[in-house]
Rosetta silent file (secondary structure, phi, psi, omega in degrees, C-alpha in Angstrom):
SEQUENCE: MTQKYVVPSVSAGLLQLARLKSGLSQAKLAEKAGVAPTMISAYERDLRQPTMPTLLRLLHAAGFDLRMHLTPLDSHDQVLAELEEARTDDERHERDQQLKAWRQAVPLGSPASVE
SCORE:     score description
SCORE:     0.000 S_00000001
   1 L     0.000  136.419 -178.213  -42.122    0.909  -14.493 S_00000001
   2 L   -83.939  132.778 -179.051  -43.499   -0.761  -17.567 S_00000001
   3 L  -107.228  136.259  176.421  -41.701   -3.956  -18.618 S_00000001
   4 L   -90.262  132.620 -179.454  -41.491   -5.166  -22.191 S_00000001
   5 L   -80.953  130.727  177.867  -41.964   -8.905  -22.502 S_00000001
   6 L  -118.436  125.099 -178.259  -39.132  -10.662  -24.326 S_00000001
   7 L   -73.910  123.282  178.244  -39.739  -14.217  -25.466 S_00000001
   8 L   -72.374  160.118  174.582  -36.818  -16.399  -24.232 S_00000001
   9 L   -67.021  162.926  178.934  -35.122  -18.858  -26.529 S_00000001
  10 H   -57.504  -45.774 -177.835  -36.312  -22.433  -26.402 S_00000001
  11 H   -66.429  -38.487  179.724  -33.173  -23.590  -24.647 S_00000001
  12 H   -65.312  -44.116 -178.720  -33.314  -20.780  -22.046 S_00000001
  13 H   -65.930  -45.556  179.324  -36.999  -21.505  -21.307 S_00000001
  14 H   -61.837  -45.323 -178.379  -36.509  -25.280  -21.123 S_00000001
  15 H   -64.852  -46.288 -179.477  -33.488  -25.013  -18.844 S_00000001
  16 H   -65.143  -41.257  179.271  -35.077  -22.582  -16.427 S_00000001
  17 H   -60.789  -46.919 -179.812  -38.313  -24.547  -16.326 S_00000001
  18 H   -61.052  -42.992 -179.471  -36.482  -27.812  -15.669 S_00000001
  19 H   -65.460  -44.797  179.791  -34.341  -26.245  -12.965 S_00000001
  20 H   -67.098  -40.933  177.424  -37.262  -24.618  -11.188 S_00000001
  21 H   -64.060  -29.620  179.339  -39.456  -27.760  -11.397 S_00000001
  22 H   -85.313   -9.221  178.175  -36.609  -29.798   -9.923 S_00000001
  23 L    75.735   20.667  179.975  -36.141  -27.294   -7.080 S_00000001
  24 L   -96.269  145.399  171.416  -32.462  -26.796   -7.864 S_00000001
  25 L   -78.335  167.068  178.037  -30.509  -23.608   -7.567 S_00000001
  26 H   -63.088  -39.259 -179.276  -28.319  -22.608  -10.489 S_00000001
  27 H   -62.896  -43.516 -177.821  -25.252  -23.509   -8.408 S_00000001
  28 H   -69.119  -40.273  177.843  -26.599  -26.975   -7.564 S_00000001
  29 H   -64.829  -40.197  178.080  -27.593  -27.726  -11.150 S_00000001
  30 H   -59.364  -44.513  177.912  -24.174  -26.570  -12.329 S_00000001
  31 H   -60.606  -47.347 -179.430  -22.562  -28.893   -9.795 S_00000001
  32 H   -63.249  -34.692 -176.763  -24.696  -31.871  -10.859 S_00000001
  33 H   -90.741  -11.697  179.446  -24.027  -31.205  -14.550 S_00000001
  34 L    75.897   35.096  177.161  -20.359  -30.471  -14.175 S_00000001
  35 L  -127.607  164.572  177.729  -20.430  -26.916  -15.534 S_00000001
  36 L   -70.766  138.460  178.507  -19.616  -23.524  -14.065 S_00000001
  37 H   -54.646  -32.959  179.644  -22.560  -21.813  -12.274 S_00000001
  38 H   -62.742  -26.536  179.681  -21.991  -18.732  -14.404 S_00000001
  39 H   -72.373  -37.549  177.941  -22.840  -20.817  -17.467 S_00000001
  40 H   -60.901  -47.211  179.540  -26.285  -21.768  -16.074 S_00000001
  41 H   -60.738  -44.248 -177.921  -27.009  -18.081  -15.516 S_00000001
  42 H   -66.282  -40.307  176.155  -25.793  -17.176  -18.974 S_00000001
  43 H   -63.975  -42.071 -177.066  -27.889  -19.909  -20.635 S_00000001
  44 H   -72.466  -26.943 -179.913  -31.040  -18.928  -18.743 S_00000001
  45 L   -93.361    7.922  179.353  -30.590  -15.220  -19.573 S_00000001
  46 L    62.688   28.391  176.882  -29.951  -15.991  -23.286 S_00000001
  47 L   -85.981  -21.988  176.069  -26.447  -14.571  -23.084 S_00000001
  48 L  -140.735  155.921  176.521  -25.116  -17.920  -24.395 S_00000001
  49 L  -114.593  124.323  178.749  -26.672  -20.865  -26.224 S_00000001
  50 L   -76.555  150.223  171.969  -25.820  -24.370  -25.089 S_00000001
  51 L   -68.243  163.295  179.759  -25.082  -27.013  -27.693 S_00000001
  52 H   -60.009  -42.434  176.110  -27.677  -29.785  -27.925 S_00000001
  53 H   -61.981  -36.317  179.064  -25.452  -32.277  -26.018 S_00000001
  54 H   -69.071  -44.555  178.917  -24.869  -29.667  -23.297 S_00000001
  55 H   -59.173  -44.457  177.662  -28.591  -28.858  -23.057 S_00000001
  56 H   -63.472  -37.276  178.127  -29.440  -32.540  -22.734 S_00000001
  57 H   -66.125  -39.756  179.471  -26.795  -32.989  -20.004 S_00000001
  58 H   -67.545  -42.150  177.868  -28.234  -30.040  -18.090 S_00000001
  59 H   -65.506  -40.132  176.736  -31.798  -31.303  -18.415 S_00000001
  60 H   -63.760  -38.149  176.198  -30.731  -34.761  -17.305 S_00000001
  61 H   -62.951  -29.274  177.730  -28.966  -33.259  -14.240 S_00000001
  62 L   -83.132   -7.816  179.443  -32.298  -31.632  -13.403 S_00000001
  63 L    93.461   22.677 -178.446  -34.052  -34.981  -13.734 S_00000001
  64 L  -125.417  154.872  172.624  -35.664  -34.421  -17.127 S_00000001
  65 L  -118.544  149.520 -179.502  -35.400  -35.868  -20.598 S_00000001
  66 L  -106.971  123.696  178.532  -36.030  -33.904  -23.779 S_00000001
  67 L  -121.732  132.483 -177.903  -38.212  -35.555  -26.437 S_00000001
  68 L  -126.023  151.588  171.520  -38.906  -33.751  -29.731 S_00000001
  69 L  -151.937  154.928 -179.768  -41.125  -34.331  -32.682 S_00000001
  70 L   -87.653  135.520  175.837  -42.088  -32.294  -35.740 S_00000001
  71 L  -134.671  161.959  175.264  -45.547  -30.804  -35.975 S_00000001
  72 L   -60.630  149.308 -178.296  -47.131  -28.296  -38.347 S_00000001
  73 L   -62.446  133.243  171.386  -46.262  -24.665  -37.553 S_00000001
  74 L  -118.488  113.093 -170.904  -48.533  -22.876  -35.111 S_00000001
  75 L   -86.324   13.967 -174.036  -47.896  -19.181  -35.382 S_00000001
  76 H   -63.134  -32.717  179.288  -49.664  -18.160  -32.143 S_00000001
  77 H   -66.412  -40.803  178.181  -46.407  -17.196  -30.385 S_00000001
  78 H   -65.849  -41.206  178.346  -45.489  -14.893  -33.268 S_00000001
  79 H   -60.304  -45.999  179.418  -48.993  -13.372  -33.274 S_00000001
  80 H   -64.015  -40.193  178.432  -48.752  -12.683  -29.511 S_00000001
  81 H   -62.434  -38.010  179.341  -45.256  -11.159  -29.933 S_00000001
  82 H   -69.927  -39.284  175.999  -46.584   -8.858  -32.658 S_00000001
  83 H   -61.815  -43.392  179.024  -49.546   -7.816  -30.538 S_00000001
  84 H   -63.465  -41.363 -179.516  -47.205   -7.070  -27.622 S_00000001
  85 H   -62.262  -32.636 -176.625  -44.870   -5.082  -29.870 S_00000001
  86 H   -82.202   -8.814 -179.362  -47.840   -2.966  -31.071 S_00000001
  87 L   -70.643  146.478  176.722  -48.917   -1.953  -27.523 S_00000001
  88 L   -81.703  167.465  177.434  -48.345    1.627  -26.468 S_00000001
  89 H   -59.671  -38.628  177.815  -46.451    2.429  -23.241 S_00000001
  90 H   -63.176  -40.361  179.672  -49.801    3.293  -21.620 S_00000001
  91 H   -68.161  -37.602  176.460  -51.291   -0.033  -22.627 S_00000001
  92 H   -65.501  -41.043  179.071  -48.241   -1.872  -21.224 S_00000001
  93 H   -63.041  -46.012  179.870  -48.495    0.065  -17.970 S_00000001
  94 H   -62.187  -43.138  177.196  -52.197   -0.760  -17.619 S_00000001
  95 H   -61.419  -41.772  178.643  -51.486   -4.447  -18.357 S_00000001
  96 H   -61.648  -39.430  178.509  -48.688   -4.427  -15.760 S_00000001
  97 H   -65.366  -41.605  178.646  -51.069   -2.922  -13.195 S_00000001
  98 H   -65.077  -41.916  177.559  -53.704   -5.561  -13.941 S_00000001
  99 H   -63.103  -40.190 -179.861  -51.145   -8.363  -13.558 S_00000001
 100 H   -64.009  -43.082  177.872  -49.936   -6.919  -10.283 S_00000001
 101 H   -63.731  -39.599  179.255  -53.512   -6.763   -8.938 S_00000001
 102 H   -63.262  -44.089 -177.097  -54.166  -10.315  -10.112 S_00000001
 103 H   -66.810  -26.688 -178.429  -51.021  -11.645   -8.426 S_00000001
 104 H   -91.612   -6.204 -177.488  -51.976   -9.938   -5.141 S_00000001
 105 L   -66.675  148.261  179.229  -55.573  -11.170   -5.192 S_00000001
 106 L  -104.984  125.093 -179.932  -56.727  -13.507   -2.428 S_00000001
 107 L   -60.208  142.440  177.676  -58.760  -16.521   -3.546 S_00000001
 108 L   -62.497  140.162  177.825  -62.358  -16.603   -2.326 S_00000001
 109 L    87.226   -6.568  176.509  -62.834  -18.965    0.591 S_00000001
 110 L   -78.760  156.565 -178.045  -59.213  -18.709    1.756 S_00000001
 111 H   -54.070  -34.033 -178.012  -58.580  -17.773    5.432 S_00000001
 112 H   -73.567  -23.824 -179.554  -57.319  -14.316    4.346 S_00000001
 113 H   -85.621  -14.183 -177.930  -60.559  -13.527    2.452 S_00000001
 114 L  -102.884   88.093  179.795  -62.818  -14.290    5.421 S_00000001
 115 L  -132.943    0.000    0.000  -62.374  -11.302    7.722 S_00000001
């Protein structure tokens, strides 16, 4: 089945990245941050948006700090989203097959490749 790529919100992406990098489950992060586990799931799936203080508390519970600064706009994400939107179903299917093959590839020189 062909999957359409949806760009997550900044808060969803940051929260999930911080949680995964810290090795915490959603339940453990929720416990450390003092929120319901269902909220972590909702934030990561973009069903809800945390306030800035809540996002900072969640990132701190995962062991991270958020630092921001303003920079000139780089539209590359929008360009990639527009290119993805313009793909046909066949092109998406071919891309998904290529990604699947790439993920299953065995690096040269690894024990599995020397048989």
